[in-house]
N, CA, C and O atoms as CSV, one atom per row, in Angstrom:
chain,resi,resn,atom,element,x,y,z
A,1,MET,N,N,1.270,5.438,-9.886
A,1,MET,CA,C,-0.036,4.986,-9.218
A,1,MET,C,C,-0.240,5.347,-7.935
A,1,MET,O,O,0.773,5.598,-7.282
A,2,GLY,N,N,-1.399,5.447,-7.349
A,2,GLY,CA,C,-1.427,5.485,-6.137
A,2,GLY,C,C,-2.434,6.447,-5.586
A,2,GLY,O,O,-2.421,7.597,-6.025
A,3,ASP,N,N,-3.271,6.117,-4.708
A,3,ASP,CA,C,-4.191,7.014,-3.723
A,3,ASP,C,C,-3.340,6.908,-2.522
A,3,ASP,O,O,-3.490,7.825,-1.715
A,4,ILE,N,N,-2.630,6.155,-2.275
A,4,ILE,CA,C,-1.704,5.797,-1.197
A,4,ILE,C,C,-0.284,5.218,-1.620
A,4,ILE,O,O,-0.235,4.143,-2.217
A,5,ALA,N,N,0.819,5.894,-1.327
A,5,ALA,CA,C,1.841,5.310,-1.834
A,5,ALA,C,C,2.961,5.663,-0.558
A,5,ALA,O,O,3.001,6.669,0.151
A,6,PHE,N,N,3.766,4.561,-0.546
A,6,PHE,CA,C,4.835,4.489,0.690
A,6,PHE,C,C,6.198,4.008,-0.160
A,6,PHE,O,O,6.269,3.101,-0.989
A,7,ARG,N,N,7.206,4.861,0.287
A,7,ARG,CA,C,8.438,4.676,-0.117
A,7,ARG,C,C,9.549,4.663,1.121
A,7,ARG,O,O,9.498,5.529,1.994
A,8,SER,N,N,10.454,3.724,1.129
A,8,SER,CA,C,11.627,3.724,2.164
A,8,SER,C,C,12.841,3.269,1.794
A,8,SER,O,O,12.881,2.340,0.987
A,9,THR,N,N,13.871,3.745,2.231
A,9,THR,CA,C,15.279,3.313,1.941
A,9,THR,C,C,15.965,2.979,3.316
A,9,THR,O,O,16.075,3.832,4.197
A,10,VAL,N,N,16.309,2.007,3.416
A,10,VAL,CA,C,17.465,1.662,4.460
A,10,VAL,C,C,18.683,1.222,3.931
A,10,VAL,O,O,18.859,0.693,2.834
A,11,HIS,N,N,19.602,1.509,4.890
A,11,HIS,CA,C,21.065,1.255,4.741
A,11,HIS,C,C,21.801,0.692,5.861
A,11,HIS,O,O,21.728,1.266,6.948
A,12,ALA,N,N,22.567,-0.456,5.721
A,12,ALA,CA,C,23.328,-1.305,6.899
A,12,ALA,C,C,24.722,-1.233,6.304
A,12,ALA,O,O,24.904,-1.395,5.097
A,13,GLU,N,N,25.698,-0.989,7.155
A,13,GLU,CA,C,26.939,-1.342,7.147
A,13,GLU,C,C,27.247,-2.734,7.103
A,13,GLU,O,O,28.078,-3.237,6.347
A,14,ARG,N,N,26.465,-3.408,8.038
A,14,ARG,CA,C,26.763,-5.024,8.145
A,14,ARG,C,C,25.185,-5.392,8.609
A,14,ARG,O,O,24.385,-4.687,9.224
A,15,LEU,N,N,25.049,-6.659,8.123
A,15,LEU,CA,C,23.723,-7.114,8.316
A,15,LEU,C,C,23.721,-8.739,8.207
A,15,LEU,O,O,24.289,-9.260,7.247
A,16,ARG,N,N,23.077,-9.538,9.199
A,16,ARG,CA,C,23.159,-10.977,9.452
A,16,ARG,C,C,21.742,-11.291,9.793
A,16,ARG,O,O,21.125,-10.672,10.659
A,17,PHE,N,N,21.235,-12.284,9.079
A,17,PHE,CA,C,19.868,-12.849,9.513
A,17,PHE,C,C,20.080,-14.230,10.198
A,17,PHE,O,O,20.672,-15.162,9.654
A,18,THR,N,N,19.531,-14.270,11.469
A,18,THR,CA,C,19.468,-15.562,12.255
A,18,THR,C,C,18.767,-16.562,11.645
A,18,THR,O,O,19.174,-17.717,11.769
A,19,GLN,N,N,17.774,-16.322,10.999
A,19,GLN,CA,C,16.938,-17.134,10.281
A,19,GLN,C,C,16.413,-16.524,8.963
A,19,GLN,O,O,16.536,-15.313,8.776
A,20,ALA,N,N,15.832,-17.323,8.043
A,20,ALA,CA,C,15.273,-16.739,6.906
A,20,ALA,C,C,14.077,-15.853,7.183
A,20,ALA,O,O,13.164,-16.275,7.893
A,21,PRO,N,N,14.043,-14.550,6.609
A,21,PRO,CA,C,12.713,-13.913,6.992
A,21,PRO,C,C,11.472,-14.345,6.213
A,21,PRO,O,O,11.636,-15.025,5.200
A,22,HIS,N,N,10.375,-14.039,6.565
A,22,HIS,CA,C,9.196,-14.278,5.821
A,22,HIS,C,C,8.311,-12.846,5.823
A,22,HIS,O,O,7.970,-12.258,6.849
A,23,THR,N,N,8.061,-12.481,4.663
A,23,THR,CA,C,7.508,-11.324,4.475
A,23,THR,C,C,6.240,-11.441,3.675
A,23,THR,O,O,6.119,-12.388,2.898
A,24,ALA,N,N,5.252,-10.511,3.815
A,24,ALA,CA,C,4.111,-10.268,3.045
A,24,ALA,C,C,3.480,-9.066,3.131
A,24,ALA,O,O,3.629,-8.257,4.046
A,25,VAL,N,N,2.724,-8.939,2.109
A,25,VAL,CA,C,2.244,-7.520,1.937
A,25,VAL,C,C,0.667,-7.754,1.674
A,25,VAL,O,O,0.308,-8.432,0.712
A,26,ARG,N,N,-0.169,-7.226,2.473
A,26,ARG,CA,C,-1.524,-7.127,2.281
A,26,ARG,C,C,-2.276,-5.756,2.194
A,26,ARG,O,O,-2.004,-4.796,2.916
A,27,PHE,N,N,-3.176,-5.765,1.306
A,27,PHE,CA,C,-3.894,-4.528,1.330
A,27,PHE,C,C,-5.372,-4.891,1.654
A,27,PHE,O,O,-6.119,-5.107,0.701
A,28,PRO,N,N,-5.881,-4.979,3.001
A,28,PRO,CA,C,-7.209,-5.505,3.484
A,28,PRO,C,C,-8.283,-4.383,3.100
A,28,PRO,O,O,-7.916,-3.224,2.905
A,29,GLY,N,N,-9.314,-4.678,3.023
A,29,GLY,CA,C,-10.439,-3.623,3.024
A,29,GLY,C,C,-11.240,-4.131,2.040
A,29,GLY,O,O,-10.978,-5.222,1.533
A,30,THR,N,N,-12.267,-3.419,1.675
A,30,THR,CA,C,-13.329,-3.410,0.741
A,30,THR,C,C,-13.063,-2.874,-0.652
A,30,THR,O,O,-12.102,-2.105,-0.683
A,31,GLY,N,N,-13.653,-3.077,-1.782
A,31,GLY,CA,C,-13.517,-2.339,-2.918
A,31,GLY,C,C,-12.263,-2.981,-3.981
A,31,GLY,O,O,-11.226,-3.532,-3.612
A,32,LYS,N,N,-12.640,-2.764,-5.168
A,32,LYS,CA,C,-11.681,-3.230,-6.028
A,32,LYS,C,C,-10.765,-2.117,-6.005
A,32,LYS,O,O,-11.083,-0.950,-5.779
A,33,ARG,N,N,-9.202,-2.704,-6.340
A,33,ARG,CA,C,-8.167,-2.007,-6.041
A,33,ARG,C,C,-6.998,-2.490,-7.142
A,33,ARG,O,O,-7.140,-3.591,-7.673
A,34,GLU,N,N,-6.020,-1.786,-7.427
A,34,GLU,CA,C,-4.890,-1.957,-8.054
A,34,GLU,C,C,-3.649,-1.653,-6.927
A,34,GLU,O,O,-3.624,-0.637,-6.233
A,35,SER,N,N,-2.720,-2.630,-6.883
A,35,SER,CA,C,-1.961,-2.499,-5.946
A,35,SER,C,C,-0.707,-3.055,-6.418
A,35,SER,O,O,-0.689,-3.834,-7.371
A,36,THR,N,N,0.539,-2.630,-5.687
A,36,THR,CA,C,1.711,-2.929,-6.160
A,36,THR,C,C,2.792,-2.864,-5.068
A,36,THR,O,O,2.680,-2.011,-4.187
A,37,SER,N,N,3.847,-3.729,-5.073
A,37,SER,CA,C,4.924,-3.582,-4.091
A,37,SER,C,C,5.994,-4.232,-4.719
A,37,SER,O,O,5.918,-5.299,-5.328
A,38,HIS,N,N,7.294,-3.345,-4.495
A,38,HIS,CA,C,8.468,-4.206,-4.965
A,38,HIS,C,C,9.823,-3.426,-4.081
A,38,HIS,O,O,9.738,-2.362,-3.467
A,39,SER,N,N,10.764,-4.084,-4.188
A,39,SER,CA,C,12.087,-3.758,-3.582
A,39,SER,C,C,13.357,-3.698,-4.634
A,39,SER,O,O,13.529,-4.421,-5.616
A,40,GLU,N,N,14.048,-2.818,-4.235
A,40,GLU,CA,C,15.492,-2.874,-4.943
A,40,GLU,C,C,16.520,-3.228,-3.866
A,40,GLU,O,O,16.434,-2.695,-2.760
A,41,ARG,N,N,17.285,-3.923,-4.088
A,41,ARG,CA,C,18.349,-4.438,-3.202
A,41,ARG,C,C,19.723,-4.133,-3.879
A,41,ARG,O,O,19.956,-4.205,-5.086
A,42,THR,N,N,20.620,-3.768,-2.851
A,42,THR,CA,C,22.117,-3.649,-3.297
A,42,THR,C,C,23.081,-4.564,-2.398
A,42,THR,O,O,23.048,-4.300,-1.196
A,43,HIS,N,N,23.800,-5.436,-2.737
A,43,HIS,CA,C,24.461,-6.283,-1.867
A,43,HIS,C,C,23.623,-7.311,-0.890
A,43,HIS,O,O,24.045,-7.715,0.194
A,44,LEU,N,N,22.518,-7.612,-1.402
A,44,LEU,CA,C,21.804,-8.511,-0.796
A,44,LEU,C,C,21.071,-9.570,-1.556
A,44,LEU,O,O,20.095,-9.163,-2.187
A,45,PRO,N,N,21.295,-10.619,-1.611
A,45,PRO,CA,C,20.524,-11.724,-2.406
A,45,PRO,C,C,18.932,-12.122,-2.033
A,45,PRO,O,O,18.417,-11.867,-0.944
A,46,ASP,N,N,18.499,-12.554,-2.745
A,46,ASP,CA,C,17.035,-13.163,-2.581
A,46,ASP,C,C,16.867,-14.390,-3.054
A,46,ASP,O,O,16.854,-14.596,-4.268
A,47,PRO,N,N,16.717,-15.363,-2.152
A,47,PRO,CA,C,16.862,-15.251,-0.706
A,47,PRO,C,C,18.003,-14.939,-0.208
A,47,PRO,O,O,19.032,-15.008,-0.880
A,48,VAL,N,N,17.979,-14.503,1.199
A,48,VAL,CA,C,19.220,-14.392,1.974
A,48,VAL,C,C,19.534,-15.665,2.472
A,48,VAL,O,O,18.673,-16.544,2.492
A,49,VAL,N,N,20.686,-15.860,2.880
A,49,VAL,CA,C,21.367,-17.086,3.571
A,49,VAL,C,C,21.397,-16.823,5.035
A,49,VAL,O,O,21.957,-15.776,5.361
A,50,PRO,N,N,20.857,-17.638,6.071
A,50,PRO,CA,C,20.865,-17.282,7.118
A,50,PRO,C,C,22.392,-17.513,7.789
A,50,PRO,O,O,23.043,-18.490,7.417
A,51,GLY,N,N,22.889,-16.675,8.692
A,51,GLY,CA,C,24.193,-16.726,9.275
A,51,GLY,C,C,25.222,-15.940,8.442
A,51,GLY,O,O,26.285,-15.675,9.002
A,52,GLN,N,N,25.044,-15.557,7.240
A,52,GLN,CA,C,25.786,-15.107,6.167
A,52,GLN,C,C,25.759,-13.424,6.722
A,52,GLN,O,O,24.793,-12.809,7.173
A,53,GLU,N,N,26.844,-13.055,6.560
A,53,GLU,CA,C,27.024,-11.443,6.935
A,53,GLU,C,C,27.125,-10.848,5.572
A,53,GLU,O,O,27.873,-11.293,4.702
A,54,TYR,N,N,26.345,-9.830,5.428
A,54,TYR,CA,C,26.262,-8.884,4.115
A,54,TYR,C,C,26.653,-7.616,4.548
A,54,TYR,O,O,26.287,-7.126,5.616
A,55,GLN,N,N,27.629,-6.899,3.479
A,55,GLN,CA,C,27.996,-5.529,3.901
A,55,GLN,C,C,27.432,-4.702,2.754
A,55,GLN,O,O,27.063,-5.072,1.640
A,56,ASP,N,N,27.459,-3.396,3.345
A,56,ASP,CA,C,27.194,-2.222,2.650
A,56,ASP,C,C,25.918,-2.418,1.713
A,56,ASP,O,O,25.837,-2.192,0.506
A,57,VAL,N,N,24.742,-2.997,2.766
A,57,VAL,CA,C,23.437,-3.387,1.980
A,57,VAL,C,C,22.375,-1.980,1.961
A,57,VAL,O,O,22.410,-1.124,2.845
A,58,THR,N,N,21.736,-1.953,1.148
A,58,THR,CA,C,20.719,-0.873,1.099
A,58,THR,C,C,19.552,-1.565,0.304
A,58,THR,O,O,19.741,-2.307,-0.659
A,59,VAL,N,N,18.303,-1.228,0.830
A,59,VAL,CA,C,17.090,-1.876,0.500
A,59,VAL,C,C,16.134,-0.500,0.327
A,59,VAL,O,O,15.857,0.288,1.231
A,60,ALA,N,N,15.691,-0.421,-1.121
A,60,ALA,CA,C,14.655,0.697,-1.430
A,60,ALA,C,C,13.501,-0.191,-1.548
A,60,ALA,O,O,13.528,-1.214,-2.233
A,61,TYR,N,N,12.389,0.240,-0.813
A,61,TYR,CA,C,11.030,-0.375,-0.972
A,61,TYR,C,C,9.833,0.719,-1.225
A,61,TYR,O,O,9.732,1.840,-0.728
A,62,HIS,N,N,9.005,0.095,-2.096
A,62,HIS,CA,C,7.937,0.942,-2.559
A,62,HIS,C,C,6.612,0.265,-2.580
A,62,HIS,O,O,6.539,-0.862,-3.068
A,63,LEU,N,N,5.699,0.773,-2.160
A,63,LEU,CA,C,4.161,0.245,-2.226
A,63,LEU,C,C,3.132,1.233,-2.456
A,63,LEU,O,O,3.129,2.350,-1.938
A,64,ALA,N,N,2.184,0.748,-3.320
A,64,ALA,CA,C,1.108,1.810,-3.759
A,64,ALA,C,C,-0.100,0.909,-3.938
A,64,ALA,O,O,-0.016,-0.282,-4.237
A,65,THR,N,N,-1.451,1.701,-3.692
A,65,THR,CA,C,-2.598,1.022,-3.996
A,65,THR,C,C,-3.624,2.344,-4.223
A,65,THR,O,O,-3.489,3.420,-3.640
A,66,ARG,N,N,-4.466,2.086,-5.003
A,66,ARG,CA,C,-5.495,2.907,-5.308
A,66,ARG,C,C,-6.788,2.065,-5.799
A,66,ARG,O,O,-6.671,0.999,-6.404
A,67,LEU,N,N,-7.948,2.613,-5.498
A,67,LEU,CA,C,-9.118,2.223,-5.816
A,67,LEU,C,C,-9.441,2.243,-7.199
A,67,LEU,O,O,-9.287,3.290,-7.829
A,68,THR,N,N,-9.878,1.196,-7.761
A,68,THR,CA,C,-10.312,1.451,-9.332
A,68,THR,C,C,-11.838,1.472,-9.497
A,68,THR,O,O,-12.200,1.400,-10.671
A,69,ARG,N,N,-12.630,1.539,-8.747
A,69,ARG,CA,C,-14.034,2.055,-8.662
A,69,ARG,C,C,-14.441,3.107,-7.706
A,69,ARG,O,O,-14.034,3.014,-6.547
A,70,GLY,N,N,-15.201,4.106,-8.057
A,70,GLY,CA,C,-15.670,5.054,-6.914
A,70,GLY,C,C,-16.108,4.370,-5.613
A,70,GLY,O,O,-16.590,3.243,-5.496
A,71,ALA,N,N,-15.803,5.419,-4.503
A,71,ALA,CA,C,-16.274,4.852,-3.126
A,71,ALA,C,C,-17.861,4.590,-3.201
A,71,ALA,O,O,-18.555,5.166,-4.039
A,72,GLU,N,N,-18.304,3.819,-2.408
A,72,GLU,CA,C,-19.619,3.777,-2.309
A,72,GLU,C,C,-20.048,5.158,-1.460
A,72,GLU,O,O,-19.369,5.632,-0.549
A,73,VAL,N,N,-21.303,5.699,-1.944
A,73,VAL,CA,C,-21.842,6.702,-1.176
A,73,VAL,C,C,-23.042,6.467,-0.964
A,73,VAL,O,O,-23.592,5.898,-1.906
A,74,GLY,N,N,-23.815,6.727,0.098
A,74,GLY,CA,C,-25.120,6.569,0.395
A,74,GLY,C,C,-25.460,5.496,1.118
A,74,GLY,O,O,-26.668,5.256,1.129
A,75,ARG,N,N,-24.698,4.706,1.784
A,75,ARG,CA,C,-25.081,3.563,2.620
A,75,ARG,C,C,-26.145,3.958,3.567
A,75,ARG,O,O,-27.050,3.167,3.834
A,76,SER,N,N,-26.076,5.331,4.174
A,76,SER,CA,C,-27.084,5.337,5.286
A,76,SER,C,C,-27.767,6.762,4.730
A,76,SER,O,O,-28.122,7.688,5.458
A,77,GLY,N,N,-27.851,6.729,3.511
A,77,GLY,CA,C,-28.775,8.121,2.954
A,77,GLY,C,C,-27.914,9.219,2.408
A,77,GLY,O,O,-28.225,9.824,1.382
A,78,GLU,N,N,-26.956,9.443,3.018
A,78,GLU,CA,C,-25.992,10.685,2.654
A,78,GLU,C,C,-25.621,10.549,1.304
A,78,GLU,O,O,-25.475,9.431,0.810
A,79,GLY,N,N,-25.441,11.677,0.606
A,79,GLY,CA,C,-24.960,11.760,-0.755
A,79,GLY,C,C,-25.848,11.328,-1.614
A,79,GLY,O,O,-25.415,11.100,-2.744
A,80,ARG,N,N,-27.054,11.131,-1.402
A,80,ARG,CA,C,-28.301,10.718,-2.326
A,80,ARG,C,C,-29.311,11.862,-2.398
A,80,ARG,O,O,-29.624,12.501,-1.394
A,81,MET,N,N,-29.788,12.094,-3.557
A,81,MET,CA,C,-30.869,13.232,-3.532
A,81,MET,C,C,-32.355,12.602,-3.540
A,81,MET,O,O,-32.530,11.919,-4.549
A,82,GLY,N,N,-33.178,12.639,-2.906
A,82,GLY,CA,C,-34.313,12.149,-2.919
A,82,GLY,C,C,-35.495,13.151,-3.753
A,82,GLY,O,O,-35.132,14.228,-4.225
A,83,SER,N,N,-36.469,12.830,-3.837
A,83,SER,CA,C,-37.603,13.672,-4.368
A,83,SER,C,C,-37.725,14.916,-3.834
A,83,SER,O,O,-38.005,15.890,-4.533
A,84,ASP,N,N,-37.505,14.987,-2.417
A,84,ASP,CA,C,-37.797,16.163,-1.735
A,84,ASP,C,C,-36.478,16.954,-1.442
A,84,ASP,O,O,-36.427,17.894,-0.650
A,85,ASP,N,N,-35.548,16.535,-2.074
A,85,ASP,CA,C,-34.057,17.148,-1.839
A,85,ASP,C,C,-33.730,17.751,-3.192
A,85,ASP,O,O,-32.513,17.891,-3.312
A,86,ARG,N,N,-34.397,18.139,-4.210
A,86,ARG,CA,C,-34.084,18.692,-5.420
A,86,ARG,C,C,-33.376,20.075,-5.246
A,86,ARG,O,O,-33.692,20.889,-4.378
A,87,MET,N,N,-32.390,20.249,-6.161
A,87,MET,CA,C,-31.804,21.527,-6.115
A,87,MET,C,C,-32.640,22.529,-6.783
A,87,MET,O,O,-33.162,22.461,-7.896
A,88,GLY,N,N,-32.682,23.567,-5.826
A,88,GLY,CA,C,-33.456,24.790,-6.616
A,88,GLY,C,C,-34.948,24.772,-6.257
A,88,GLY,O,O,-35.679,25.551,-6.868
A,89,SER,N,N,-35.547,23.846,-5.195
A,89,SER,CA,C,-36.866,24.005,-4.934
A,89,SER,C,C,-37.031,24.737,-3.847
A,89,SER,O,O,-36.240,24.576,-2.917
A,90,ASP,N,N,-37.972,25.585,-3.752
A,90,ASP,CA,C,-38.259,26.478,-2.510
A,90,ASP,C,C,-39.402,26.481,-2.197
A,90,ASP,O,O,-40.105,27.478,-2.359
A,91,ASP,N,N,-39.962,25.069,-1.541
A,91,ASP,CA,C,-41.333,25.003,-1.285
A,91,ASP,C,C,-41.697,25.255,0.268
A,91,ASP,O,O,-42.815,25.024,0.728
A,92,SER,N,N,-40.597,25.766,1.028
A,92,SER,CA,C,-40.970,26.066,2.515
A,92,SER,C,C,-41.585,27.358,2.708
A,92,SER,O,O,-41.927,27.717,3.834
C-alpha cells in the first residue's frame, strides 16, 4: 500500500523512559484515504515502564497512506475541456 510510505529502524544498547511516552499518528488533509502504521519491537514492552532500563532494544516503524479516490481536478478551471477547447478543432 502507499502513495506515501515511510520505514525506519532504530536500535539502542540501553534505553530508559523518565515518563510514559504519548504517541499519535495523523494523516491530515482532504480526500478519502487508506492509512496504516505499526511498529515491531524487540526487548521493549508495550507499554513501557517509566524508570525501567531496557537493553538491546530495536524498533522498526512503518507508515503508509494512499488516496482512495482520484484527486480533484479543475477547481479553477485547469484540467477541464470546455466547448471551445475540443481536441482537433482548428477554428483560428
